[in-house]
N, C-alpha and C positions, 0 to 999 in steps of 0.2 A: 487256833491259828487262823489269821485272816487270809481269806482267799485272795489270790492275786487278781488284779483287774485285767480285763482283756486288753491286748496290745492294740495300739492304733493301726489303721490299715497300712500306713506307710512306714511302719516300724521296720527297721532293717532286719529284725529277726524273722519277718515273714516274706522278705524279698526272694524272688526266684534265684537259684544259684546261677552265677554267670557261666555262659558257655564259651569256652576258649575257641580261638580260630581253628585250632587243629580238630576240636570236637565238631565244630560246624562243618568242616570239610568232609566228615564221614557221611553227612546227610545230603550232600549236594553232588550232582553230576555223576558221570561214569568214571571220571578221573578228576582229581583236584590236587593242586600244588601251591605251596606257599614259597615265594621266591624273593630274593633280593632284587634290586633294580637291574642288575646285570644279567638276571635270569638264572642264577644259581639256586638250586632247589634246597630249601631249608627243611621242608617236610612234605611228604606225599601221602595222600589218603590210602587206606588199606585197599580200596578198589583199584587205585592206580598201581599199587605195588603188585597186586594179583595180575593185573593186565600185562605188566612188564616182566612177570616171572621172577626169577631169582636175582635179577639185576638190582643192586642197591641204588636207589634213586637219590637219597639225600646226599648232597655234595656234588651232584651232577648238574651241568648246565643244561637247561631245558632244550635249547636249540639243538644240542647234539643228539637229542632223541628223535628229531625230525629227519626225514629223508633229505638228501642233499639239496634237491631243487626247491624245497620248501623252507629251508633254514633262513634265507634272507627275509622272507615275508614274516616269519615268526619273530626274528630279531627286530624288525621295524615295529611290529605290534607291541613288543615289550617296551621299546623306547616311547612310543606314543602313549601307552597306558600309564607311564610314570608321570605324565603331565596333563592327561585328559581328565575332564570332570566326570565323564561317563565311561563305562567299561568299553574296551576295544574288542571287536570280533574278528577272528581270523580262522580260516579253514586250512589245516595242514595234515600231512600224513606222518604219524608217529610209528617208530619201529617197536612193535609190541610182540615180544616172545617169538621172534623170527618171521613176523609178517607185518606188512604196512597197513595201518588202519587209519581211515579218515576220521578226524575229530574237528568239531567246531569248538574253539577255545574262546572263552569270555574272560578277558584279563583286565583287572582294575586294582586300584590302591585299597589296601586294608585301612579302615577308618582309624585315625590316630596313629598311623604308622607309615614308614617309608617302604614297607614290604608290599609285594604284589600277591594277589590271589588269582590263580588261573583255574577256572572250572571248565572241564571238557565234556562234550556230548558226543557219543559214538555215532558217526554218520554213515557207517558201513552199509546198513540196509537201505537208507535213502539214496546213497550214491549208486548202489547196485541197481536199484529201481530206475533211477535216472538213466544209467548206462543202458539198461535193458530197453527202455522206451526210446532212447536215441537210436539204438540198433534196430528196433522194430520200424522206426520211421525211415531208415535209410537202407534197409535190406529186405530182400524178397523172403517171405515167410517159408516158402516151400524149399528153396535151394540154399538159403543163407547167403546168396550172392548180393552184391550191391544192387539197389533198384535204380529206377530212372533218375530220382532225385540226387543220389550220391554219384551216379554216372556223370551227370552234368557238371557236378563240382569237380570230379576227377579230370574231365576233359578240359575244363577251364584252367586247372593247374598245369596240365601238360601243354596247353597253348601258351601259358605264361613262360614256361621253361623253354619251349621251342622258340619263342620270340627272342629270349636272351641268348640262346645258343645258336640260333640260325639253322637248326636241324629240324627237318620235317618229321611227321609221323602219320599214321593212318588209323582209321576207324573201320572195323569190320563188323557187319551185321550177319549173324548166322541164324538161318531158319530151318527147322527140321522139315524134311519132305514127307508128306503123307501122315503127319502126326494125328490128324483128325480121325483116321481109321482106328487108331489105338483107343482113343476115348470112346468112340462110337461102338467099336466091336468088343473091347475088353473091359471097358469101364474106366472111370476117372482115377481110382486108386492105382491101377496099373499105369495109366498115363502119367500120374504124378511120380511114380517110381522111375519111369523112363526119363523124365525131365531131371530128376536128381542124379541119375547115372550120367546123363548127357552133360550136365554142369560139371560133374567131377572129372569126366574125361577131358573136357575143354580146359578146365583149370590146370590139369597136369600138363597140357600141351604148351601152356603159356609160361612166360617168365614171371618172377616175383614183381618186377617193375611194371608188368602189364596189368590192366584192369579188365575183369570179365563181369558183366552185369546181365541180369535177366530183366527184360523190359516188358514182358507180358506174353502170355500164351506160350508158344514154342519158339520164341525169338530171344536171342542173346546178342549182346554187343561187346566187342573186345576193343580196347584202346591200346595201341601198340607204339609206345614212344621209340623214336629212332628207326622205325621201320617205314621206309617210304620209296625205296628204289624198286623197279620192277622185279628184280631177282629176289629181294627180301620179301616182297609181298607174295610172290609165287610160292616161296618156300613155306611161309607161315600159313597161307590159305590152304596149301596142300596138306599141311599137318592137321588143320582144323577139320577139313573134309575127311581125312583118314580116321580121325578120332571117332567119328560118328558112323563110319561105314560098317563096322563089325556089329554083330547081333547084340541086342539087349535081352538079357535073361531075367524075367520077372515072374515069380510065382508059377513056374513051370511053363510059361509062355516064352517063345522065342520070337523077337520082333526085329525086323530089318527096316531101317528108315533111310539113312543118308541125310544129306543136308545141302543147302545152297548158300553161297556166301557172296555178299556185296561189299565192296571196299570204296571208301573215299579217302582222299589224301589232303593233308594240311601242308602248305597253304595253297596247293595247286587248284583244289576244287572249292574250298570254302575256308573261312577264318573264324568261324564261331561254332559252338557246339551244336546248336539246333540244326544248322544247315549240314554240318558234317554227318550227323546221324541220319537226316532226311535223305541225303544223297547216297549214303551207303545203303539205306533201305530201298531206294529206287533201283540201285544196282542189283540188290538181291532179288527184287521183283523181276528184273530182266533175266537173271540167272534161272529163276523158276519158269519163266515164260519160254525160255530157249532150251529146255531139256532137263533142268534140275541136276543135282549132283555135281555142280560146277561153281567156280568162283568167277565173278565179273567185277572189274574195276570200273567205277563210274566214268561215263563218257557222255558229253553233251550231245554228240552226234547220235549215239544209240539210245540214250535214256531221255533225251530232250532236256530243255532248261526248266527245271521245276521251281527256280527261284521265285517267280511271280506267284505260283500256286502256294508256296510256303508262306509268303507274306500275305496272300489272300486268306489263307487259313487262319493266321493270327488275327487278321482284321475281322473275320467272321465271329470269333469269340467276343471281340470288342463290340461288334454290331449287336450281338444278343444283349450285352449289358446296356448298350445305348438305345435299344429299341429301334434299330434301323430297318428291321424286317417288317414288311407289311403285306397285306393281302389285296389282290385284285380279283375282280369277278367278271367272267365272260358269260353273256346270256346264252342259254339253251332255249331255243324257240320252237314253237309249232311250225312245221313246214307249210301248213295250209293257211293259218291265220297270222303267222309271225308274232304271235303273242308270247311274251316271256313266260316260260314254264318253270325255269330254275336257273341256277348259275353254277358254273364250275369255278372252284376256288384255285387261284394261282398265286404262288408265293413270289414276292419281289424283294429286292434288296436295294435300298437307296443309300449309297455310300456318299459321305460328305464331299469327297474329292473325285471319285470315279464316276459318280452319278448312278444311274440305274445299271446294276450288274446283272447280266443275263443269267437266267437260271441254269443254262447249260454249263456255266462256269462254276457256280457255287454249289449246286445240288450234288454233283459227284463227289466233291470234297466233303460235304456234310454227310454223305452216305458212307464214306470211308472212315471218317473220324468219329462217327456215332452222334454227331450233333443233330442229325436228321430226326432222331427220336425226340429230342427236346423241341425242335422246330415243328415237327409233325403234330405233336401233342397240343402245342399252342395253336396251330392252324385249325385243327379239328374243333377245339373249344371256341375259338374266335369266330369261325365260320358259322357254327350253329347259333351263337348269340346274334350274329349279324342277320341270319335268316329270319329271326323273330322281328327285327326292325324292317326288313324287306316286306314281310307279310303285313305289318301294320300300315305301311305306306301303300301297298298294292291293294289292300283289303280283300285278299283272296289267298288261297293256298299256293305255296311255292315249294320247291325243294332245293337242297344244296348238295353239290357233288364235290367230294374231296379226294385228292390223290393220296394213295398209301404207297410208300416206298418199299422196296424189298426188305430193307433192314427193319423198318417199322413192323412189317407183316411178320417177320421172324422173331421179333422181340417177345419175350415171355410176358411182358406187362401190357401188350397191346390191348387186350380185352379190357383190362382195368382202365387204361387210358380212354378207351371208347365209352365205358360206363361213366367215368368222371365227366366227360364232355357232355353226354346226354343229360346227366343229373344236373350239372352246373347250368346248362342252357334251358332246361325244362322242355326241350324239343322232343317230340316223339321220334322213335327210330325210323318210322316210315317216311320221314321228311329228309332222310340222309341217304345219299348214294356214295358208296366207297369204290373208287376206281383203282383197279389192280391190273397190272400187265400180265400177259400170258406167261412170259418167262418166269415171273415171280411165283406163279402157281405151280409151274411144272418142275421147279427145282426139287420140291418134296411134296408130291401130290397127296400123300397120306396126311401130312401135317396141314396142308392147305384145306383138305376136305373137312378136317376136324375144326379148324379155326373158322372157315366160312360157315359151317353149320351153326356155330355159336353166334356168329355175327347175324345170321338170319334169324336166330331165336330172339334177337333184340329188334327184329323187324327192319333192320337196315338192309337196303338193297345193294346188290353187288353188280358192278359194271366191269366188263373186260375192256380195258383201254387199248387203243392201237390194235384193234382186232385184225388178225391176218398177217401181222408182221413178225410174230413170235413163233411159237412152236406149232400153232394152228392144229392142235389135236382136237378133233371133234368129240372125242370120248369125254372130255371134261365138261362139255356143254350138258351132257346128261348126268354126269357124276356130281357136279358142283351146283349149289343153289344160286344160279346166276339169273339176273333179271334184265340186264341191259348189255347190248353190244355197241361199241363205239367204232365205226368204220374209220380206219386211219386216213388222214389227209392224203397220203400217198396214192390212194385209190380214187380220190375225188378230184385232184387238181387237173387232170387231163380229160375229165368228162365234159360233154358227152362224146367227144371226138374219138377217144380211145376205146376200141372194141374190147380189148382185154380187161381194162379197168371196169368197163360196163358189165362184162360177164361176171367179174368177181363181185361187184356190188349187187347184181341181180341174185347171185347165188347166196350171198349173205342174207339179203332181205327175205328171200324165199325160205331159207333155213330158219330164220328168226320167227317168221310167221307161223311155221309149223310147230315151233317149240314155244310159242307164246312169249317171245322176248321182245322188249322194246329196242329200237335201233336209233342211234344218234350218228348222223354223218358229220364228221369233223372237217374243218378247213374249207367250208363253203364260202366262196368269194365272188361268185357271179350269179346272175339271175338264171343263166342256162344250167348251171350246176344244181341250183335249188329246184328248178322246174323238173329236172331229170329225176332226182332222188325222190321228190314228192310224188311224181307220176308212178314211180315203182313201189310206192307204199311205205317210204321212210317217213315216220311221223315227226321226227325232231332233227333239227340242224344246229350247227354251231360254227361260227366263222366270222370273218371280217365283214361279210355282207350284212349280217344281222346284229353285229355288235363286237367290237374289239374288247379285250380285257380292260377293265376300268376300275378306278377306286370306288369304295363303297358309296360315297356321297353322290358320285355321278350315276351309279346304278340306281340309287334311290330316286334321283331326279327323273331318270328314264321311266321308272315304274309309276311315279306320281303323276307325270305329265303324259303318260301313254305315248312316249316318243316312238315306240315300235310302230305305231300307225303310219308314221311318215314313210316307212319302208314298204307299206302295202300297195299292191296295185289299186288303181282308182276304184274299180268295182267293189273290191273288198272293203276299202276304206269308207265308201259311201254306205255300205251295209252296217257299219259300226256307229255311224253318226245319226 
């Protein structure tokens, strides 16, 4: 028998068996449906049938499986899929065995047919993740209350409703009294438990229509729609205070705290969410200052008008982005030769419309909102870089003196900031003097001693600024590694006529001499003042007589041209020429 010859490659006997649409549906998606153009299900995949349980899917209209609010979107997608060249995507919730499940359905025409194929992907995990991320972005992790972001959104909604109804409302800021002692004495886990209990108590005090948010630390904010009359505010604030008066029981510890409440009213006090919160916070600050454990409604007479400060604070953040802050340098000179020995760095703000904003206006705001840490780090690095340029021009050694604010000094990262500035500039530590006020050191002497010791390890010198105006504790002169005392201008301005100021200056200079400390007299504005402090052994002076604060280029010109010699008495000037 003759053997049969091999079949050609395209012989129908060797073609792959055709896969039916229903067979294909078993291999794709989490659910799959074959439909007519009206959405009537002709066939459902086995996965789809299992997802919907015992319900018979064939003969059911697909849109009826969707929750009511999603049926219109699914119906429109089916209509579009009947004429579109590409599949149509739609996300809907389908009722699967007693629960609503999110599916992404891809609906398109079956080739060579008027039927539709809908393939679905279960989106439950992705939707749950998105919902969890949204919740994390808008809620406080510790208490699960709305955070500042969601609070602002809620207040804007209440403002919109109030404008339509003509009915006012109030914002209440609640701050726990003495909460710091809990964290310091019992630890942060106990403090966190107290905050969770406090949030629960406050939440139970308020209505469902009210919003309670945690905005940081031990502060909460309540938004109270429809509450704006004095009687209503008194009633609600009384309940808030009462909720926090009873003891907190945590891990065997009994903690008594209490609270202070500040209230602002829409539209009487403000008409935007930022100012409403700020004014309520100002009123709470007033409540704490005047005895704690009480509620205070904002009053321009008692709290002052902070509107300008609020706008100034917003402008400060803009100023950082726009580079409006700059450094000025005031010479520190030898009292004998009047030669510039160093410079004190002073921060200035050149606002495009307000002009030069005085430091007394913006430094306290920066200290309060934490911006001082950013500005201080920049000033320290920029000053040390500038020092290198000063020395190149002067062709001799100089030093730079930089003020350290209380908040900077207490910041855990301060030493890292100092190291970064020294490394970036390449300047040795002994070219840097860090000026710190007495009050800053005496808030926490143990912490101050530890930090000052580490600063001294970097060879940075420590100066006590405004000496004699703060705590004036002589004990820290021995305890802390201090190198320089700066006599405050208050003791200089009436010299030499004032016998009391003269006695204080003499005492400081004598003390410094025996402790081997340098002394700088601040605020020297007359020849008589300079002659007096120089005759009493004060080696360095600083003031308008020997140089006002000046931009860097002016300071470099003064160094390059030896302009300080113009201030010298004739006999000394002759000796230098």
